[in-house]
VORO-584954 format. One record per atom (N, C-alpha, C): x, y, z; residue number from 1; atom name. Coordinates in Angstrom, 2 decimals. Layout:
<<X, Y, Z>, NUM, "CA">;
...
END
This chain:
<<137.03, 198.79, 87.14>, 1, "N">;
<<135.83, 199.26, 87.75>, 1, "CA">;
<<135.73, 198.71, 89.18>, 1, "C">;
<<136.51, 199.29, 90.09>, 2, "N">;
<<136.49, 198.81, 91.45>, 2, "CA">;
<<135.20, 198.95, 92.20>, 2, "C">;
<<134.38, 199.92, 91.77>, 3, "N">;
<<133.05, 200.08, 92.42>, 3, "CA">;
<<132.12, 198.90, 92.15>, 3, "C">;
<<132.44, 198.07, 91.16>, 4, "N">;
<<131.57, 196.95, 90.85>, 4, "CA">;
<<131.75, 195.78, 91.81>, 4, "C">;
<<132.77, 195.83, 92.62>, 5, "N">;
<<133.02, 194.72, 93.59>, 5, "CA">;
<<132.14, 195.01, 94.85>, 5, "C">;
<<131.68, 193.95, 95.53>, 6, "N">;
<<130.78, 194.11, 96.65>, 6, "CA">;
<<131.49, 194.64, 97.89>, 6, "C">;
<<130.69, 195.16, 98.78>, 7, "N">;
<<131.26, 195.55, 100.07>, 7, "CA">;
<<131.62, 194.30, 100.86>, 7, "C">;
<<132.73, 194.33, 101.58>, 8, "N">;
<<133.08, 193.19, 102.40>, 8, "CA">;
<<132.20, 193.10, 103.61>, 8, "C">;
<<132.07, 191.91, 104.18>, 9, "N">;
<<131.24, 191.71, 105.31>, 9, "CA">;
<<131.69, 192.55, 106.55>, 9, "C">;
<<132.99, 192.92, 106.55>, 10, "N">;
<<133.56, 193.70, 107.66>, 10, "CA">;
<<133.39, 195.22, 107.41>, 10, "C">;
<<132.69, 195.60, 106.34>, 11, "N">;
<<132.58, 197.00, 105.96>, 11, "CA">;
<<132.08, 197.90, 107.12>, 11, "C">;
<<131.20, 197.36, 107.95>, 12, "N">;
<<130.68, 198.15, 109.09>, 12, "CA">;
<<131.72, 198.45, 110.16>, 12, "C">;
<<132.85, 197.77, 110.12>, 13, "N">;
<<133.89, 197.95, 111.14>, 13, "CA">;
<<134.85, 199.10, 110.76>, 13, "C">;
<<134.70, 199.68, 109.57>, 14, "N">;
<<135.64, 200.68, 109.10>, 14, "CA">;
<<134.96, 202.02, 108.84>, 14, "C">;
<<135.70, 203.15, 108.92>, 15, "N">;
<<135.13, 204.45, 108.63>, 15, "CA">;
<<135.10, 204.75, 107.13>, 15, "C">;
<<135.49, 203.78, 106.29>, 16, "N">;
<<135.55, 203.93, 104.84>, 16, "CA">;
<<134.86, 202.73, 104.22>, 16, "C">;
<<134.62, 202.81, 102.93>, 17, "N">;
<<133.98, 201.68, 102.24>, 17, "CA">;
<<135.00, 200.58, 102.01>, 17, "C">;
<<134.80, 199.44, 102.57>, 18, "N">;
<<135.71, 198.29, 102.44>, 18, "CA">;
<<135.06, 197.34, 101.45>, 18, "C">;
<<135.77, 197.06, 100.39>, 19, "N">;
<<135.26, 196.17, 99.32>, 19, "CA">;
<<136.13, 194.97, 99.23>, 19, "C">;
<<135.62, 193.88, 98.54>, 20, "N">;
<<136.39, 192.66, 98.41>, 20, "CA">;
<<136.34, 192.10, 97.02>, 20, "C">;
<<137.42, 191.47, 96.62>, 21, "N">;
<<137.47, 190.76, 95.36>, 21, "CA">;
<<137.94, 189.33, 95.67>, 21, "C">;
<<137.28, 188.36, 95.09>, 22, "N">;
<<137.67, 186.96, 95.31>, 22, "CA">;
<<138.58, 186.54, 94.17>, 22, "C">;
<<139.66, 185.87, 94.48>, 23, "N">;
<<140.61, 185.42, 93.46>, 23, "CA">;
<<141.01, 183.99, 93.76>, 23, "C">;
<<141.53, 183.32, 92.73>, 24, "N">;
<<142.02, 181.94, 92.90>, 24, "CA">;
<<142.48, 181.42, 91.53>, 24, "C">;
<<142.76, 180.13, 91.46>, 25, "N">;
<<143.21, 179.54, 90.26>, 25, "CA">;
<<142.23, 178.51, 89.75>, 25, "C">;
<<142.15, 178.36, 88.49>, 26, "N">;
<<141.29, 177.38, 87.86>, 26, "CA">;
<<139.83, 177.51, 88.24>, 26, "C">;
<<139.38, 178.73, 88.45>, 27, "N">;
<<137.98, 178.99, 88.77>, 27, "CA">;
<<137.59, 178.70, 90.21>, 27, "C">;
<<138.55, 178.34, 91.05>, 28, "N">;
<<138.29, 178.07, 92.49>, 28, "CA">;
<<138.79, 179.25, 93.29>, 28, "C">;
<<137.86, 179.84, 94.06>, 29, "N">;
<<138.18, 180.96, 94.91>, 29, "CA">;
<<138.97, 180.47, 96.11>, 29, "C">;
<<140.15, 181.08, 96.30>, 30, "N">;
<<141.01, 180.70, 97.46>, 30, "CA">;
<<141.32, 181.86, 98.36>, 30, "C">;
<<141.26, 183.10, 97.84>, 31, "N">;
<<141.67, 184.28, 98.63>, 31, "CA">;
<<140.64, 185.44, 98.43>, 31, "C">;
<<140.61, 186.29, 99.43>, 32, "N">;
<<139.88, 187.56, 99.38>, 32, "CA">;
<<140.85, 188.71, 99.40>, 32, "C">;
<<140.67, 189.61, 98.48>, 33, "N">;
<<141.47, 190.86, 98.51>, 33, "CA">;
<<140.58, 191.94, 99.04>, 33, "C">;
<<140.99, 192.55, 100.12>, 34, "N">;
<<140.21, 193.62, 100.76>, 34, "CA">;
<<140.84, 194.93, 100.39>, 34, "C">;
<<140.03, 195.85, 99.89>, 35, "N">;
<<140.60, 197.10, 99.41>, 35, "CA">;
<<139.62, 198.25, 99.64>, 35, "C">;
<<140.16, 199.46, 99.47>, 36, "N">;
<<139.33, 200.65, 99.53>, 36, "CA">;
<<139.73, 201.57, 98.33>, 36, "C">;
<<138.79, 202.39, 97.95>, 37, "N">;
<<138.96, 203.27, 96.84>, 37, "CA">;
<<139.20, 204.66, 97.34>, 37, "C">;
<<140.31, 205.29, 96.99>, 38, "N">;
<<140.64, 206.70, 97.39>, 38, "CA">;
<<140.87, 207.45, 96.11>, 38, "C">;
<<139.90, 208.27, 95.74>, 39, "N">;
<<139.96, 209.05, 94.49>, 39, "CA">;
<<140.24, 208.15, 93.30>, 39, "C">;
<<141.39, 208.28, 92.71>, 40, "N">;
<<141.74, 207.42, 91.59>, 40, "CA">;
<<142.74, 206.32, 91.93>, 40, "C">;
<<142.86, 205.99, 93.24>, 41, "N">;
<<143.83, 205.00, 93.69>, 41, "CA">;
<<143.07, 203.89, 94.44>, 41, "C">;
<<143.54, 202.65, 94.20>, 42, "N">;
<<143.01, 201.50, 94.92>, 42, "CA">;
<<144.07, 201.10, 95.95>, 42, "C">;
<<143.65, 201.02, 97.21>, 43, "N">;
<<144.59, 200.66, 98.26>, 43, "CA">;
<<144.20, 199.26, 98.76>, 43, "C">;
<<145.09, 198.32, 98.54>, 44, "N">;
<<144.91, 196.94, 99.01>, 44, "CA">;
<<145.27, 196.94, 100.50>, 44, "C">;
<<144.34, 196.54, 101.35>, 45, "N">;
<<144.53, 196.55, 102.78>, 45, "CA">;
<<144.90, 195.16, 103.35>, 45, "C">;
<<144.40, 194.11, 102.73>, 46, "N">;
<<144.68, 192.75, 103.19>, 46, "CA">;
<<144.36, 191.72, 102.12>, 46, "C">;
<<145.09, 190.65, 102.16>, 47, "N">;
<<144.79, 189.49, 101.32>, 47, "CA">;
<<144.68, 188.33, 102.31>, 47, "C">;
<<143.50, 187.71, 102.31>, 48, "N">;
<<143.22, 186.65, 103.29>, 48, "CA">;
<<142.70, 185.39, 102.57>, 48, "C">;
<<143.11, 184.23, 103.12>, 49, "N">;
<<142.57, 182.98, 102.63>, 49, "CA">;
<<141.08, 182.93, 102.98>, 49, "C">;
<<140.29, 182.37, 102.12>, 50, "N">;
<<138.84, 182.38, 102.38>, 50, "CA">;
<<138.46, 181.59, 103.64>, 50, "C">;
<<139.31, 180.68, 104.07>, 51, "N">;
<<139.02, 179.93, 105.32>, 51, "CA">;
<<139.37, 180.71, 106.58>, 51, "C">;
<<139.99, 181.81, 106.42>, 52, "N">;
<<140.40, 182.66, 107.59>, 52, "CA">;
<<139.22, 183.29, 108.23>, 52, "C">;
<<139.34, 183.64, 109.49>, 53, "N">;
<<138.29, 184.39, 110.20>, 53, "CA">;
<<138.14, 185.77, 109.64>, 53, "C">;
<<137.07, 186.40, 109.97>, 54, "N">;
<<136.87, 187.82, 109.52>, 54, "CA">;
<<138.01, 188.67, 109.99>, 54, "C">;
<<138.26, 189.72, 109.24>, 55, "N">;
<<139.33, 190.63, 109.61>, 55, "CA">;
<<138.84, 191.61, 110.67>, 55, "C">;
<<139.74, 191.96, 111.52>, 56, "N">;
<<139.47, 192.96, 112.55>, 56, "CA">;
<<140.00, 194.29, 112.05>, 56, "C">;
<<139.52, 195.39, 112.56>, 57, "N">;
<<139.96, 196.69, 112.08>, 57, "CA">;
<<141.47, 196.86, 112.28>, 57, "C">;
<<142.07, 196.23, 113.25>, 58, "N">;
<<143.54, 196.28, 113.51>, 58, "CA">;
<<144.28, 195.63, 112.36>, 58, "C">;
<<143.68, 194.66, 111.68>, 59, "N">;
<<144.33, 193.94, 110.59>, 59, "CA">;
<<144.43, 194.80, 109.33>, 59, "C">;
<<143.72, 195.89, 109.27>, 60, "N">;
<<143.61, 196.69, 108.07>, 60, "CA">;
<<144.48, 197.92, 108.13>, 60, "C">;
<<145.55, 197.92, 108.88>, 61, "N">;
<<146.41, 199.10, 109.01>, 61, "CA">;
<<147.38, 199.18, 107.85>, 61, "C">;
END
């Protein structure tokens, strides 16, 4: 259910809906997975450490 994940804070920088999923080990979030939904396909655009700066639109190619 990819639509259940929130929009990323960088969503306004893209012409499509940019969503994020937080992942990590032992219940500690360490990374953000940035993705978009295209019909029945999920396209992962970036995986970033949570301490990293916000992504720029150039980073999502």
